[in-house]
C-alpha positions as CSV (number, residue, x, y, z in Angstrom):
1,M,22.9,-11.7,-7.0
2,G,22.8,-9.6,-10.2
3,L,25.1,-6.8,-9.0
4,S,27.5,-5.4,-11.5
5,R,31.2,-5.7,-10.7
6,E,31.2,-1.8,-10.7
7,T,28.5,-1.6,-8.3
8,M,30.2,-4.1,-5.9
9,L,33.4,-2.3,-6.3
10,G,31.7,1.0,-5.4
11,R,30.1,-0.5,-2.3
12,M,33.2,-2.1,-1.2
13,Y,35.2,1.2,-1.4
14,A,32.4,3.0,0.4
15,S,32.5,0.1,3.2
16,D,28.8,0.1,2.8
17,K,27.3,-2.1,5.6
18,N,24.0,-2.2,3.6
19,Y,25.5,-4.7,1.2
20,N,26.8,-7.3,3.9
21,G,25.4,-10.5,3.0
22,R,24.8,-9.6,-0.7
23,F,28.4,-10.5,-1.7
24,L,31.9,-11.0,-0.3
25,T,34.9,-9.3,-1.5
26,G,38.0,-11.7,-2.2
27,V,41.5,-10.0,-2.0
28,L,43.7,-12.1,-4.2
29,S,46.9,-10.5,-3.1
30,T,46.3,-11.4,0.6
31,G,44.3,-14.5,0.3
32,I,41.2,-13.4,2.2
33,Y,37.6,-12.5,1.8
34,C,35.7,-9.8,3.5
35,L,32.4,-8.2,4.0
36,P,31.7,-5.1,2.0
37,S,31.8,-3.0,5.2
38,C,35.2,-4.0,6.1
39,N,37.3,-1.0,6.9
40,A,40.7,-2.5,6.2
41,R,42.9,-0.8,3.7
42,K,41.3,-1.4,0.4
43,P,43.0,-3.4,-2.4
44,K,43.5,-2.6,-5.9
45,P,40.6,-3.4,-8.4
46,E,42.9,-6.0,-10.2
47,N,43.4,-7.7,-6.9
48,V,39.6,-8.2,-6.2
49,Q,37.3,-11.0,-7.0
50,F,33.8,-11.1,-5.9
51,F,31.8,-14.0,-4.5
52,Y,28.3,-14.5,-3.5
53,S,28.8,-17.1,-0.8
54,E,31.5,-18.1,1.7
55,A,31.7,-21.6,0.0
56,E,32.7,-19.9,-3.3
57,A,35.4,-18.0,-1.6
58,Q,36.8,-20.9,0.3
59,R,36.9,-23.0,-3.0
60,A,39.0,-20.2,-4.4
61,G,41.4,-20.9,-1.6
62,L,40.7,-17.8,0.6
63,R,40.2,-17.5,4.2
64,A,37.9,-15.3,6.5
65,C,39.2,-11.8,7.3
66,R,40.0,-11.6,11.0
67,R,39.0,-7.9,11.1
68,C,35.4,-8.0,9.8
69,R,34.8,-11.8,10.6
70,P,32.5,-12.6,7.5
71,D,32.5,-16.2,8.9
72,G,31.0,-14.9,12.1
73,Y,28.6,-12.7,10.3
74,Y,27.1,-15.5,8.3
75,Q,27.0,-17.7,11.1
76,N,25.4,-15.0,13.3
77,H,28.5,-15.4,15.4
78,D,30.6,-12.4,16.5
79,P,32.7,-12.9,19.7
80,D,33.1,-9.3,20.3
81,L,29.4,-8.5,20.0
82,E,28.4,-11.5,22.2
83,R,30.7,-10.1,24.9
84,L,29.0,-6.6,24.4
85,I,25.7,-7.9,24.7
86,A,26.4,-9.8,27.9
87,L,28.2,-6.6,29.3
88,T,25.1,-4.5,28.3
89,A,22.6,-6.8,30.0
90,R,24.7,-6.9,33.2
91,I,25.0,-3.0,33.1
92,R,21.1,-2.6,32.8
93,Q,20.6,-5.2,35.6
94,E,23.2,-4.0,38.0
95,P,24.4,-0.6,37.1
96,S,25.9,0.0,40.5
97,V,28.4,-2.7,39.9
98,F,30.2,-0.4,37.5
99,A,32.0,2.7,38.8
100,D,33.1,3.9,35.3
101,V,34.2,2.9,31.9
102,P,37.4,1.2,33.1
103,D,35.2,-1.1,35.2
104,M,33.2,-1.8,32.1
105,A,36.3,-2.7,30.1
106,Q,37.7,-5.0,32.8
107,E,34.4,-6.9,33.1
108,S,34.2,-7.4,29.4
109,E,38.0,-8.1,28.8
110,I,37.8,-5.6,25.9
111,G,40.2,-2.5,25.9
112,I,38.7,0.9,26.6
113,T,39.3,2.2,22.8
114,K,38.0,-0.9,21.4
115,L,34.9,-1.0,23.8
116,T,34.1,2.7,22.8
117,A,34.3,1.8,19.1
118,L,32.0,-1.3,19.5
119,F,29.3,0.7,21.7
120,R,29.3,3.3,18.8
121,Q,29.0,0.7,16.2
122,H,26.5,-1.5,17.9
123,Y,24.5,0.7,20.2
124,H,25.0,4.4,18.6
125,T,26.4,5.6,22.0
126,T,29.2,5.6,24.4
127,P,30.0,3.1,27.3
128,A,29.6,6.1,29.7
129,S,26.3,7.2,28.3
130,L,24.8,3.7,28.3
131,L,25.9,3.3,32.0
132,N,24.1,6.6,32.9
133,Q,20.8,5.5,31.1
134,A,20.9,2.3,33.0
135,R,21.3,3.9,36.3
136,I,18.3,6.3,35.6
137,A,16.2,3.6,34.2
138,Q,16.8,1.5,37.4
139,A,16.2,4.8,39.6
140,C,12.9,5.3,37.9
141,Q,11.7,1.8,38.9
142,Q,13.0,2.4,42.6
143,L,11.1,5.6,42.5
144,I,7.9,3.9,41.6
145,G,8.4,1.3,44.1
146,S,9.3,3.8,46.9
147,Q,5.8,5.6,46.6
148,T,4.5,3.0,49.2
149,S,7.7,2.9,51.3
150,D,9.9,5.5,53.1
151,R,13.1,5.1,51.0
152,S,14.6,8.5,50.3
153,T,15.9,9.9,47.1
154,L,19.5,9.8,48.4
155,E,19.2,6.0,49.2
156,I,18.0,5.4,45.5
157,A,20.9,7.6,44.3
158,F,23.6,5.6,45.9
159,E,21.8,2.3,45.1
160,V,21.8,2.8,41.4
161,G,25.7,3.8,41.5
162,Y,25.8,7.7,41.9
163,E,28.3,9.2,44.6
164,S,26.3,12.2,45.3
165,L,22.8,13.4,45.5
166,S,23.6,16.4,43.3
167,A,25.0,14.3,40.5
168,F,22.0,12.0,40.7
169,N,19.6,15.1,40.4
170,E,21.6,16.6,37.6
171,N,21.6,13.3,35.5
172,F,18.1,12.5,36.3
173,R,16.6,15.9,35.2
174,K,18.8,16.0,32.2
175,Q,17.4,12.6,31.0
176,M,13.8,12.8,32.1
177,S,13.3,16.5,32.2
178,L,11.8,16.2,35.7
179,C,13.4,16.1,39.0
180,P,13.3,12.7,40.8
181,S,10.5,13.8,43.2
182,E,8.5,15.1,40.2
183,Y,8.8,11.7,38.5
184,R,7.8,9.8,41.7
185,K,4.5,11.9,41.8
186,L,3.5,11.2,38.4
187,G,-0.2,10.0,38.6
188,N,-1.2,12.2,41.3
189,S,-2.7,14.4,38.7
190,S,-3.5,14.2,35.1
191,S,-0.7,16.7,34.2
192,F,3.1,17.3,34.6
193,T,5.5,19.9,33.5
194,L,9.0,19.1,31.7
195,A,11.9,21.4,31.9
196,L,13.2,22.5,28.6
197,P,16.9,22.8,27.9
198,P,18.3,26.4,27.6
199,S,18.8,26.0,23.8
200,Y,15.7,24.1,23.0
201,R,14.1,25.3,19.7
202,A,10.1,24.9,20.0
203,E,9.5,26.3,16.7
204,Y,11.3,23.3,14.9
205,V,9.2,20.7,16.9
206,L,5.9,22.7,16.3
207,R,6.9,22.7,12.5
208,N,6.8,18.9,12.6
209,F,3.1,19.0,13.8
210,W,2.1,21.7,11.4
211,R,2.8,19.8,8.2
212,D,-0.4,17.9,7.9
213,P,-3.4,20.2,9.0
214,K,-5.9,17.5,8.0
215,S,-4.4,14.9,10.1
216,A,-6.7,13.3,12.9
217,M,-3.9,11.7,14.9
218,E,-2.4,14.9,16.0
219,S,-2.7,18.6,15.6
220,A,-0.9,21.8,16.4
221,E,-2.3,25.4,17.0
222,G,0.0,28.1,18.2
223,N,2.3,26.7,20.8
224,R,-0.1,23.9,21.7
225,I,0.4,20.3,20.3
226,T,-2.2,17.7,20.7
227,K,-1.5,13.9,20.0
228,V,-3.9,11.0,20.3
229,V,-2.0,8.3,22.2
230,R,-2.6,4.9,23.7
231,L,-1.6,4.6,27.4
232,N,-1.8,1.0,28.5
233,G,-4.4,0.3,26.0
234,Q,-6.5,3.3,26.8
235,T,-7.0,5.8,24.2
236,A,-6.3,9.6,25.4
237,L,-5.3,13.0,24.3
238,L,-1.9,14.2,25.2
239,H,-1.8,18.1,25.0
240,I,1.6,19.8,25.1
241,E,1.9,23.5,25.7
242,L,5.4,24.7,24.7
243,E,6.4,27.8,26.8
244,A,9.7,29.6,27.2
245,E,11.7,27.2,29.6
246,Q,9.1,24.3,29.9
247,A,6.5,22.1,28.3
248,V,3.2,21.8,30.2
249,C,1.6,18.4,29.5
250,S,-1.8,17.2,30.2
251,V,-3.7,14.0,29.6
252,E,-7.4,14.2,28.5
253,T,-9.3,10.9,28.7
254,T,-13.0,9.6,29.3
255,S,-12.0,7.7,32.4
256,K,-9.7,7.6,35.3
257,I,-6.1,7.5,34.7
258,D,-3.3,5.9,36.9
259,G,0.6,6.4,37.4
260,D,1.2,3.8,34.8
261,A,-0.5,5.7,32.2
262,L,0.9,9.1,33.1
263,R,4.5,7.5,33.0
264,A,3.5,6.2,29.6
265,A,2.4,9.7,28.5
266,H,5.7,11.2,30.0
267,T,7.7,8.7,27.9
268,I,5.6,9.7,24.8
269,A,6.2,13.5,25.4
270,L,9.8,13.1,25.6
271,R,9.9,11.3,22.4
272,L,7.6,13.9,20.5
273,L,9.5,16.8,21.7
274,G,12.9,15.3,20.7
275,L,14.2,15.1,24.5
276,T,15.5,11.7,24.3
277,S,18.7,12.9,22.9
278,D,21.1,16.0,23.2
279,P,22.5,17.9,20.1
280,L,25.4,19.5,22.0
281,L,28.2,16.9,21.1
282,F,27.1,17.1,17.3
283,E,27.3,20.9,17.6
284,R,30.7,20.8,19.3
285,K,32.0,18.4,16.5
286,L,31.0,20.6,13.7
287,E,32.4,23.7,15.5
288,G,35.8,22.2,15.1
289,E,35.3,21.5,11.3
290,P,35.1,24.7,9.4
291,E,33.9,23.0,6.1
292,L,31.0,21.4,8.1
293,R,29.8,24.1,10.6
294,S,27.7,26.1,8.2
295,L,25.2,23.0,8.2
296,I,24.0,24.1,11.6
297,G,23.7,27.8,10.7
298,E,21.0,29.4,13.0
299,R,19.4,26.0,13.9
300,T,21.6,25.5,17.2
301,G,19.6,23.4,19.4
302,L,17.8,21.7,16.8
303,R,16.6,17.9,17.9
304,I,15.0,15.1,16.2
305,P,11.5,14.6,17.3
306,L,10.5,11.0,17.3
307,T,7.3,9.3,16.4
308,G,4.7,8.4,19.3
309,D,6.1,4.8,19.0
310,V,8.2,2.6,16.9
311,F,5.3,1.2,14.9
312,E,4.3,4.6,13.8
313,A,7.7,5.2,12.3
314,L,7.6,1.7,10.6
315,V,4.1,2.5,9.1
316,W,5.5,5.8,7.7
317,S,8.6,4.2,6.3
318,I,6.3,2.0,4.1
319,I,3.8,4.5,3.4
320,G,6.3,7.1,2.3
321,Q,8.3,4.9,-0.1
322,Q,8.8,6.6,-3.4
323,I,5.9,9.1,-3.3
324,N,5.7,12.8,-2.4
325,L,5.0,14.1,1.1
326,A,1.3,15.2,0.3
327,F,0.3,11.9,-1.0
328,A,2.0,10.0,1.9
329,F,-0.1,12.2,4.4
330,S,-3.3,11.2,2.4
331,L,-2.5,7.5,2.7
332,R,-1.6,7.7,6.5
333,R,-5.0,9.6,7.1
334,T,-6.7,6.9,5.1
335,L,-5.2,4.0,7.1
336,A,-6.1,5.7,10.3
337,E,-9.8,6.2,9.2
338,K,-9.8,2.5,8.1
339,C,-8.6,0.7,11.3
340,G,-7.7,3.4,13.9
341,T,-9.5,3.8,17.3
342,R,-11.7,6.9,17.3
343,Y,-11.4,9.1,20.3
344,D,-14.1,11.6,19.4
345,E,-15.3,13.4,16.1
346,R,-12.1,15.1,15.6
347,Y,-9.5,12.7,16.6
348,I,-8.4,9.1,15.7
349,A,-5.5,7.1,17.3
350,H,-2.6,5.9,15.0
351,P,-3.4,2.1,14.2
352,T,-1.7,-0.5,16.3
353,P,-0.2,-3.6,14.7
354,E,-3.1,-5.7,15.6
355,Q,-5.6,-3.3,14.0
356,V,-3.5,-3.1,10.6
357,A,-2.9,-7.1,10.7
358,N,-6.7,-7.6,10.7
359,L,-6.9,-5.6,7.3
360,K,-6.8,-7.2,3.8
361,P,-4.8,-5.6,0.7
362,S,-8.5,-5.2,-0.7
363,D,-9.2,-3.0,2.3
364,L,-6.6,-0.4,1.1
365,T,-6.2,-0.7,-2.6
366,P,-9.5,1.0,-3.4
367,H,-8.0,4.1,-1.5
368,Q,-4.9,4.8,-3.6
369,F,-2.7,2.1,-1.8
370,S,-0.8,0.1,-4.3
371,Q,-1.1,-3.8,-4.0
372,R,2.4,-4.0,-2.9
373,K,2.4,-1.2,-0.5
374,A,-0.8,-2.5,1.2
375,E,1.0,-6.0,1.3
376,Y,4.1,-4.8,2.8
377,L,2.1,-2.8,5.4
378,I,-0.2,-5.6,6.5
379,D,2.3,-8.5,6.4
380,T,4.8,-6.6,8.5
381,A,2.0,-5.8,11.0
382,R,1.2,-9.6,11.0
383,L,4.8,-10.4,11.7
384,I,4.8,-8.0,14.9
385,V,1.6,-9.5,16.1
386,S,3.0,-13.1,15.8
387,G,6.1,-12.2,17.6
388,E,8.5,-12.7,14.6
389,L,9.3,-9.2,14.5
390,P,9.6,-8.2,18.3
391,L,9.7,-4.4,18.3
392,A,9.5,-4.2,22.0
393,D,12.7,-6.4,22.2
394,F,14.4,-4.2,19.8
395,A,14.6,-1.3,22.1
396,T,17.5,-2.7,24.1
397,A,19.0,-4.7,21.2
398,P,22.2,-3.8,19.3
399,V,21.3,-1.5,16.6
400,T,23.2,-3.6,14.2
401,Q,21.1,-6.7,15.1
402,V,17.9,-4.7,14.8
403,E,19.0,-3.2,11.4
404,R,19.7,-7.0,10.2
405,C,16.3,-8.1,11.3
406,L,14.4,-5.3,9.7
407,L,16.2,-5.6,6.4
408,A,15.1,-9.2,6.3
409,V,11.5,-8.1,6.3
410,R,9.8,-7.9,2.9
411,G,9.2,-4.3,1.8
412,L,11.8,-2.8,4.2
413,G,15.0,-1.7,2.4
414,P,18.0,0.5,3.6
415,W,16.0,3.7,3.5
416,S,13.1,2.5,5.4
417,V,15.4,0.6,7.9
418,N,17.2,3.7,8.6
419,Y,14.3,5.9,8.8
420,I,12.7,3.6,11.4
421,L,16.0,3.4,13.5
422,M,16.3,7.2,13.3
423,R,12.8,8.4,14.1
424,G,11.4,5.3,15.7
425,F,14.3,4.1,17.9
426,G,16.2,7.5,18.2
427,C,19.4,6.0,16.9
428,A,22.1,8.5,16.6
429,D,24.1,7.4,13.4
430,C,21.7,6.5,10.6
431,V,21.7,7.5,7.0
432,P,18.3,6.9,4.9
433,I,20.4,5.9,2.0
434,G,18.6,6.8,-1.4
435,D,16.4,9.6,0.2
436,S,15.9,12.1,-2.5
437,G,15.5,15.0,-0.2
438,L,18.9,14.1,1.5
439,R,20.7,13.8,-1.9
440,T,19.4,17.2,-3.0
441,A,20.5,18.7,0.2
442,L,24.0,17.3,0.0
443,R,24.2,18.5,-3.5
444,K,23.5,22.2,-2.2
445,F,25.6,21.7,0.9
446,F,28.8,20.4,-1.0
447,A,28.1,22.5,-4.1
448,M,28.0,19.7,-6.2
449,E,26.9,19.8,-10.0
450,S,24.4,17.0,-9.4
451,S,22.6,15.2,-6.6
452,P,25.0,12.2,-5.4
453,T,24.0,8.7,-6.1
454,P,23.3,6.4,-3.2
455,A,26.8,5.0,-3.6
456,Q,28.3,8.5,-3.2
457,T,25.9,9.5,-0.2
458,V,27.8,7.2,2.1
459,P,31.3,8.8,1.9
460,L,29.8,12.3,2.1
461,M,27.8,11.4,5.3
462,E,30.9,9.9,6.8
463,A,32.1,13.2,7.7
464,F,29.3,13.7,10.2
465,A,29.7,10.3,12.0
466,P,28.9,9.3,14.7
467,Y,26.0,11.8,14.7
468,R,24.6,11.2,11.0
469,S,21.1,11.0,12.0
470,L,21.0,14.5,13.3
471,A,23.1,15.8,10.3
472,T,20.5,14.1,8.1
473,Y,17.8,16.1,9.9
474,H,19.6,19.3,9.4
475,L,20.1,18.6,5.8
476,W,16.4,18.0,5.4
477,M,15.9,21.1,7.2
478,T,17.8,23.1,4.6
479,L,15.1,22.1,2.1
480,G,12.4,23.4,4.2
481,D,10.7,20.4,5.6
482,P,12.0,17.2,7.3
483,A,10.8,13.9,6.0
């Protein structure tokens, strides 16, 4: 509570989903009440009354909107989302059952147009893309299992739903940056080589690793990146040498490494290099919009490098709240020194949730952590360890559900949650509302007299949907340094 009428009107007109659950919009002229995010035609201010609960709205004689379904939101019940979740689970379990998107629409009994909109909203992708990802994920499991059998790549391609070996190889290589035979061999040695897309911009990825030269968790020298990683519980160094058309990756460890560890290293390498997504569709969208295309400028091919794992993004989102970049780097180094696993005299692995959960706020407050920041960090780690905040399960959950769960955590607001979704989970359509750098970049890009407020940021960024994460990263880059 405590929101002014002016604030609530602004959030209602912006269809701001971050305010769902904080108030309801009663439309007196139609007799309905809506979530702030409802995208129905907006009423005149004089026809609006705000409520803080469904009971209040219902006592005023209003009924729930059938478009945004506030009753379902408050009951955690959304029939369309439930059908979408069931469909997605079936796709991931049996991708070969579905030949195309019409098959998916028929299975879910949702029209193709609506199904596409629901996938964009809840999974930040398209039905076709999710189907392809599911096929490749199942193919990876089949390739691992076929190491001790005589099953051919062609058999696996047909089994997961591809109609030809060439289509399978093309899609596999695009998603995994390896061909199927190379993926099958992971673990035969301590190195592997990733194919880089033709438009890949290595300089921007390297720049991400040059930002904190004092970091003990990663480093960059020339075209070589080194990151301390945990591979199935084992601490190791992942070295990545970026060349013209490939990234040569090698794992350095003090003990023998197996195929599972190399596959984990492969996954981390894809994340660090931003190879889990493709900027092409975003760039094509802006090419057709003259007022926006200048955002890309000379940065064609820019990708968002993800953190080593989701917890690393979560830690940064708490540490980086309301402080400058240099101070945030200092606190991050302190945390690693306090509880991270040391690999050698130079390198320390980023702390795990278990390691952070074992700390007390008094372990951090003497080292420039505020009491509240220390509490947020440790309490969130304990939620993860206890299973109350299941980060691993979130990887396949709808983004909207993950967002709601994260927003319920003390210390995680809209900025933090959208940062985690963008840099930790690789979600495509996020906006870290309230980010000062983003507001400054928007002011410059749209030639505004002053930086937009958080309320004004939402409609400005809407122009870049459904690729607002990449638009945010481009805007950060116009200031010289991504967050």
